[in-house]
N, C-alpha and C positions, 0 to 999 in steps of 0.2 A: 501496500499498499504505500502511495507516494505522501511526502508527512501533510500538505495539505487535507489529506483524507484522514490522515490519521486525527489533523486536530480536529475536524469535524464529526470525528465517529465521537468522540472527547467529551466535545462540547454537548451531544444531541445525551450522552450516557448522565456527564452531569446532570444536566438539565434536567432529563425523566428521573436521578435520583433526588433529587430537589425538590420537583413536585409532588413524586412521592410520599415524601417525607410533611412536605404541608398540605395533600392531600389528607395526610392521616390524619394530623395533629385539628384541621377541620372537619373533621368527623367529630373525634375527640370535643371539642370544644363547644359543635354542634349538641351535642347528649349532655355537651355540663358534667365530664370528663377527666379534663386535664388538670394537670397537677399543678399550675399555676395561670395566672389571671393576665392574661395578653393586655398590652395596654391599645393595641389594636382593634378596632371592632370587624368580627368573623364577619361581615360584607364586604370588606374591602381584600380581606383574603381570602375571600372566595373569589373575588373578583384576580386576582396577582393568581392564584388557580387558573383561571381559565384562560388568560392570557399568554400563561406557560404552556396550555393544551393545546394554542394556536399555534403557538412557535413551534411547539412539539410537530401540529399537524405538516407546518412550511419544512420543517426540516426534513419529514419523513419525505415527500412530496422531490426534494433538490433530491435526496439521497436516492430515488426512484433513476429519474432523470441523469445524476452521472453515473447510476448501477455504482455506489456507494453501499457495500453491506451494514447495517447498523449491525 
């Protein structure tokens, strides 16, 4: 894999991991099961998760076009 493709795959994997962690936190937040009180409202965190999902979708489309295996 070329260096720019490796960076691309790493970007995708890192974003996916962060999105997955945020999603897990949002689920707990919504259920009132967090072991801390966030400073940020749930709605903002859900918006962040939504934007991250959109970005992942764009990266997945780009990977198909550039024939990069994620």
